Residue frames relative to the residue before (quaternion, step in Angstrom):
aa qw qx qy qz dx dy dz
M 1.0000 0.0000 0.0000 0.0000 0.00 0.00 0.00
A 0.5032 -0.6569 0.4773 0.2958 3.57 -0.98 0.86
E 0.4223 -0.6968 0.5213 0.2539 3.55 -1.16 0.59
F 0.5521 -0.5718 0.4785 0.3732 3.55 -1.22 0.43
T 0.3575 -0.7744 0.4908 0.1778 3.58 -0.88 0.94
H 0.6726 0.5337 -0.2943 0.4197 3.58 1.18 -0.42
F 0.6406 0.4508 -0.3473 0.5155 3.57 1.23 0.55
D 0.3884 -0.7103 0.5302 0.2521 3.56 -0.99 0.78
S 0.7468 -0.4188 0.2608 0.4459 3.60 -1.27 0.01
D 0.6785 0.4589 -0.2898 0.4950 3.60 1.25 -0.35
G 0.5789 -0.6130 0.3670 0.3930 3.60 1.27 0.06
N 0.4943 0.6475 -0.4364 0.3820 3.59 1.24 0.23
A 0.5029 -0.6302 0.4956 0.3229 3.56 -1.06 0.75
H 0.1064 0.7800 -0.6123 0.0725 3.57 -1.04 0.80
M 0.5189 -0.6005 0.5078 0.3349 3.50 -1.33 0.36
V 0.4559 -0.6890 0.4904 0.2775 3.58 -0.79 1.01
D 0.3838 -0.7051 0.5498 0.2307 3.57 -1.01 0.89
V 0.0542 -0.8137 0.5787 -0.0047 3.59 -0.49 1.19
G 0.3297 0.8076 -0.4423 0.2084 3.57 1.31 0.16
S 0.7519 0.3744 -0.2149 0.4983 3.57 1.03 -0.72
K 0.5150 0.6383 -0.4255 0.3826 3.61 1.25 0.01
P 0.4740 -0.6751 0.4723 0.3108 3.60 -0.96 0.73
A 0.4697 -0.6315 0.5340 0.3088 3.56 -1.18 0.62
T 0.0422 0.7745 -0.6286 0.0577 3.53 -0.86 1.06
A 0.5652 -0.5562 0.4721 0.3852 3.56 -1.28 0.32
R 0.0171 -0.8078 0.5869 -0.0528 3.55 -0.72 1.12
C 0.0455 -0.7889 0.6128 -0.0090 3.53 -1.12 0.74
A 0.0193 -0.7744 0.6320 0.0236 3.57 -1.14 0.67
I 0.1162 -0.7616 0.6354 0.0525 3.54 -1.10 0.83
V 0.0335 -0.7884 0.6133 -0.0329 3.55 -0.81 1.09
K 0.1505 -0.7805 0.6033 0.0651 3.53 -1.09 0.81
G 0.0997 0.7659 -0.6329 0.0538 3.53 -1.29 0.48
H 0.1995 -0.7907 0.5609 0.1423 3.57 -1.22 -0.14
V 0.2289 -0.7010 0.6439 0.2039 3.50 -1.40 0.17
K 0.2122 -0.7563 0.6080 0.1158 3.57 -0.67 1.14
M 0.0505 0.7988 -0.5946 0.0763 3.56 -1.08 0.77
A 0.6579 -0.4754 0.3937 0.4315 3.51 -1.31 0.11
P 0.6137 -0.5669 0.3954 0.3816 3.62 -1.04 0.67
A 0.6442 0.5226 -0.3297 0.4508 3.62 0.96 -0.79
T 0.6272 0.5218 -0.3388 0.4686 3.63 1.03 -0.69
L 0.6383 0.5177 -0.3161 0.4739 3.56 0.94 -0.88
Q 0.6510 0.5197 -0.3189 0.4521 3.57 0.92 -0.85
M 0.6288 0.5220 -0.3383 0.4666 3.61 1.01 -0.76
I 0.6403 0.5128 -0.3295 0.4675 3.60 0.97 -0.78
I 0.6662 0.5079 -0.2972 0.4580 3.58 0.84 -1.00
E 0.7300 0.4272 -0.2400 0.4765 3.60 0.89 -0.93
G 0.4176 -0.7290 0.4539 0.2969 3.59 1.24 -0.28
T 0.4824 0.6959 -0.4103 0.3386 3.58 1.15 0.59
A 0.3690 0.7242 -0.5051 0.2904 3.60 1.20 0.22
K 0.5421 -0.6644 0.4060 0.3160 3.61 -0.87 0.90
K 0.6843 0.4835 -0.2914 0.4616 3.59 1.08 -0.63
G 0.6628 -0.5357 0.3099 0.4214 3.61 1.22 -0.04
D 0.8063 -0.2793 0.2373 0.4643 3.51 -1.29 -0.59
V 0.2913 -0.8129 0.4836 0.1432 3.56 0.07 1.37
L 0.7345 0.4313 -0.2558 0.4573 3.57 0.72 -1.04
G 0.6192 0.5460 -0.3449 0.4467 3.59 1.05 -0.65
V 0.6754 0.4703 -0.2831 0.4925 3.55 0.95 -0.92
A 0.6461 0.5209 -0.3212 0.4561 3.63 0.97 -0.82
R 0.6157 0.5409 -0.3445 0.4579 3.61 1.05 -0.73
L 0.6677 0.4833 -0.2977 0.4817 3.59 0.89 -0.90
A 0.6383 0.5267 -0.3247 0.4579 3.59 0.98 -0.83
G 0.6442 0.5277 -0.3160 0.4546 3.59 0.98 -0.82
I 0.6396 0.5076 -0.3125 0.4854 3.58 0.99 -0.84
M 0.6658 0.4918 -0.3025 0.4725 3.57 0.90 -0.91
G 0.6235 0.5479 -0.3356 0.4454 3.57 0.99 -0.79
A 0.6382 0.5204 -0.3206 0.4681 3.59 0.94 -0.88
K 0.6845 0.5009 -0.2833 0.4475 3.57 0.91 -0.92
H 0.7443 0.3945 -0.2037 0.4989 3.61 1.13 -0.59
T 0.2901 0.8009 -0.4941 0.1737 3.61 1.19 0.18
A 0.6844 0.5075 -0.3015 0.4280 3.61 0.84 -0.94
T 0.6517 0.4817 -0.3353 0.4805 3.61 1.14 -0.37
L 0.6982 0.4649 -0.2612 0.4776 3.63 1.22 -0.38
I 0.7489 0.3012 -0.1540 0.5698 3.59 1.04 -0.84
P 0.4578 -0.7751 0.3459 0.2645 3.60 -0.16 1.29
L 0.8014 0.3142 -0.1713 0.4794 3.63 0.86 -0.80
C 0.4431 0.6765 -0.4669 0.3579 3.60 1.24 0.34
H 0.4411 -0.6774 0.5257 0.2649 3.54 -1.10 0.73
P 0.5031 -0.6038 0.5036 0.3588 3.61 -1.05 0.60
M 0.1740 -0.8115 0.5545 0.0612 3.59 -0.92 0.90
G 0.2751 -0.6827 0.6461 0.2020 3.50 -1.24 0.62
L 0.1779 -0.8394 0.5050 0.0933 3.56 0.34 1.27
D 0.3957 -0.6988 0.5499 0.2298 3.56 -1.07 0.82
H 0.8074 -0.0942 0.1112 0.5717 3.58 0.95 -0.84
V 0.0225 -0.7449 0.6665 0.0209 3.54 -1.24 0.67
S 0.0415 0.7710 -0.6353 0.0149 3.57 -0.93 0.90
I 0.1538 -0.7569 0.6323 0.0601 3.51 -1.15 0.82
D 0.0595 -0.7822 0.6201 0.0066 3.54 -0.76 1.07
M 0.0200 -0.7922 0.6095 -0.0217 3.58 -0.81 1.00
Q 0.0465 -0.8046 0.5912 -0.0289 3.52 -0.85 1.06
P 0.4440 -0.6417 0.5487 0.3001 3.59 -0.98 0.81
D 0.0530 -0.7883 0.6130 -0.0040 3.57 -1.01 0.84
D 0.3264 -0.7775 0.5137 0.1579 3.56 -0.34 1.32
K 0.6192 0.5719 -0.3527 0.4062 3.64 1.09 -0.54
L 0.5926 0.5777 -0.3810 0.4121 3.62 1.09 -0.62
P 0.3377 0.5469 -0.2514 -0.7236 1.90 1.09 -2.17
G 0.3518 0.7310 -0.5406 0.2225 3.53 -1.19 0.60
I 0.5880 -0.5537 0.4618 0.3667 3.48 -1.28 -0.55
S 0.2442 -0.7346 0.6184 0.1350 3.56 -0.90 1.01
I 0.1356 -0.8011 0.5824 0.0245 3.58 -0.87 1.02
T 0.0125 -0.7670 0.6415 -0.0033 3.56 -1.04 0.91
A 0.0875 -0.7721 0.6283 0.0387 3.55 -0.94 0.98
T 0.0851 -0.7578 0.6454 0.0430 3.53 -1.06 0.88
C 0.0295 -0.7880 0.6145 -0.0234 3.57 -0.80 1.09
S 0.0114 -0.7916 0.6108 0.0086 3.55 -1.08 0.74
V 0.0058 0.7695 -0.6366 0.0505 3.50 -1.26 0.68
T 0.2306 -0.6823 0.6567 0.2238 3.52 -1.29 0.34
G 0.3771 0.7251 -0.4817 0.3164 3.52 -0.35 1.25
P 0.6648 -0.5493 0.3583 0.3577 3.57 -1.33 -0.01
T 0.7639 0.2466 -0.1536 0.5762 3.59 1.25 -0.05
G 0.5987 -0.6387 0.3797 0.2990 3.53 -1.21 0.65
V 0.4303 -0.7057 0.5211 0.2130 3.53 -1.39 0.23
E 0.2534 0.7915 -0.5216 0.1927 3.58 1.13 0.54
M 0.6871 0.4890 -0.2984 0.4470 3.57 0.86 -0.91
E 0.6161 0.5387 -0.3505 0.4554 3.58 1.07 -0.64
A 0.6696 0.4760 -0.2998 0.4849 3.59 0.99 -0.80
M 0.6116 0.5323 -0.3446 0.4732 3.61 1.07 -0.69
T 0.6770 0.4889 -0.2866 0.4695 3.57 0.90 -0.93
A 0.6126 0.5498 -0.3470 0.4495 3.59 1.05 -0.72
V 0.6840 0.4625 -0.2953 0.4806 3.62 0.82 -0.92
S 0.6515 0.5233 -0.3210 0.4458 3.59 0.91 -0.88
T 0.6865 0.4836 -0.2878 0.4605 3.57 0.88 -0.94
A 0.6243 0.5172 -0.3333 0.4813 3.60 1.01 -0.75
A 0.6732 0.4929 -0.3036 0.4601 3.62 0.90 -0.89
L 0.6544 0.5077 -0.3135 0.4645 3.58 0.95 -0.82
T 0.6387 0.5209 -0.3251 0.4637 3.57 1.08 -0.71
I 0.6067 0.5248 -0.3503 0.4836 3.61 1.03 -0.74
Y 0.6435 0.5134 -0.3244 0.4660 3.58 0.91 -0.90
D 0.6774 0.5096 -0.3021 0.4361 3.60 0.80 -0.98
M 0.7076 0.4723 -0.2705 0.4506 3.57 0.92 -0.89
C 0.7726 0.3580 -0.1800 0.4925 3.61 1.15 -0.53
K 0.4430 0.7426 -0.4327 0.2553 3.60 1.24 -0.16
A 0.5729 0.6039 -0.3894 0.3943 3.59 1.12 -0.48
V 0.7625 0.3369 -0.1857 0.5202 3.58 1.14 -0.63
D 0.8120 0.1237 -0.0395 0.5691 3.60 1.19 -0.39
R 0.0932 -0.8270 0.5541 0.0161 3.57 0.04 1.30
G 0.6248 0.5741 -0.3233 0.4189 3.60 1.25 -0.25
M 0.3517 0.7471 -0.5024 0.2563 3.60 1.20 0.19
E 0.1962 -0.7797 0.5885 0.0846 3.56 -1.15 0.65
I 0.2157 -0.7439 0.6211 0.1193 3.55 -0.86 1.01
G 0.2167 0.8218 -0.5063 0.1460 3.57 -0.80 0.90
A 0.8056 0.3536 -0.2493 0.4048 3.47 -1.52 -0.10
I 0.2754 0.7453 -0.5528 0.2511 3.60 1.01 0.78
R 0.2048 0.7923 -0.5341 0.2121 3.54 -0.49 1.26
L 0.4976 -0.6178 0.5197 0.3173 3.51 -1.24 0.60
T 0.1304 -0.8100 0.5691 0.0556 3.58 -0.81 1.00
H 0.7947 0.0328 -0.0227 0.6057 3.59 1.23 -0.39
K 0.0624 0.7500 -0.6573 0.0398 3.54 -1.17 0.72
S 0.0583 0.7818 -0.6196 0.0370 3.56 -0.99 0.84
G 0.6805 0.4707 -0.3844 0.4094 3.50 -1.32 0.54
G 0.7372 0.4095 -0.3000 0.4459 3.51 -1.21 0.44
K 0.7514 -0.4287 0.2858 0.4123 3.53 -1.38 0.10
S 0.7105 0.4721 -0.2781 0.4416 3.60 0.97 -0.76
G 0.4741 -0.7327 0.4053 0.2722 3.60 1.28 0.00
V 0.7590 -0.3798 0.3016 0.4344 3.52 -1.22 -0.64
F 0.0560 -0.7420 0.6670 0.0378 3.52 -1.16 0.82
D 0.0181 0.7619 -0.6472 0.0174 3.54 -0.97 0.91
A 0.4047 -0.7084 0.5245 0.2436 3.57 -0.75 1.05
E 0.4891 -0.6621 0.4857 0.2940 3.53 -1.13 0.64
């Protein structure tokens, strides 16, 4: 089993030294969703939510979340992200919104946490904008579905 990298030999938390690692093209894709009442989903689709364009605001929040990951997650390295995209799709089967974040960087460490933070922030923004009509919304299934670049290579979730 692999060891945790964020602890030194004495068991103290520390920031991993990536200074000697080569810069490579890295990408991470994370998915998640917000389940909600069918009527709430319909309001989002129709654009009738009182706070405005739910998906537009959530998209911007997700991008901002990715950019601020190092200020939220204590041992993450600050990143000069090359690209962040947030895709949100209404899903009648949930019912709710499916969220996908794709982050890329050329650097010495991966962007999984930035993509995780992007999806989480977008989902929380959807909740915030719709909570007045649906406090029972559920944020879930936030998971890494793809990672590429770096020494560990490609990961694709099954």
